[in-house]
C-alpha positions, 0 to 999 in steps of 0.5 A: 485513478482520481485525486481522492483515492490517490490521497486515500492510498498515500494515507493507507501508505503511511498508516502501514509504514507507521504500523509495520515498519520494516515488515511492510513489504511482507504485510503488503505481498500476504495482502497481494497474495491472498487477493491473487489467491482469491482473484479478487482483481478489484481489491488486487488493484487496489493494494497494487497502488498502495505498494507503489505508494509505500515504495514512493513514500519510503525512497522520498522519506515523507513519512508522518509521525 
């Protein structure tokens, strides 16, 4: 993963946290389940990265308001 992809994942993470709040984990799991069922492994990998970025963002307390 290059720096641009990583930055995009963190930007998406912040947007998802702002949009879904405490429901962000359920939203992410639904996306992961969707792409797992579809066997779309490229999108699945992307959403795993985003999920990790959300987790790191939430534990670090650096969300943007």
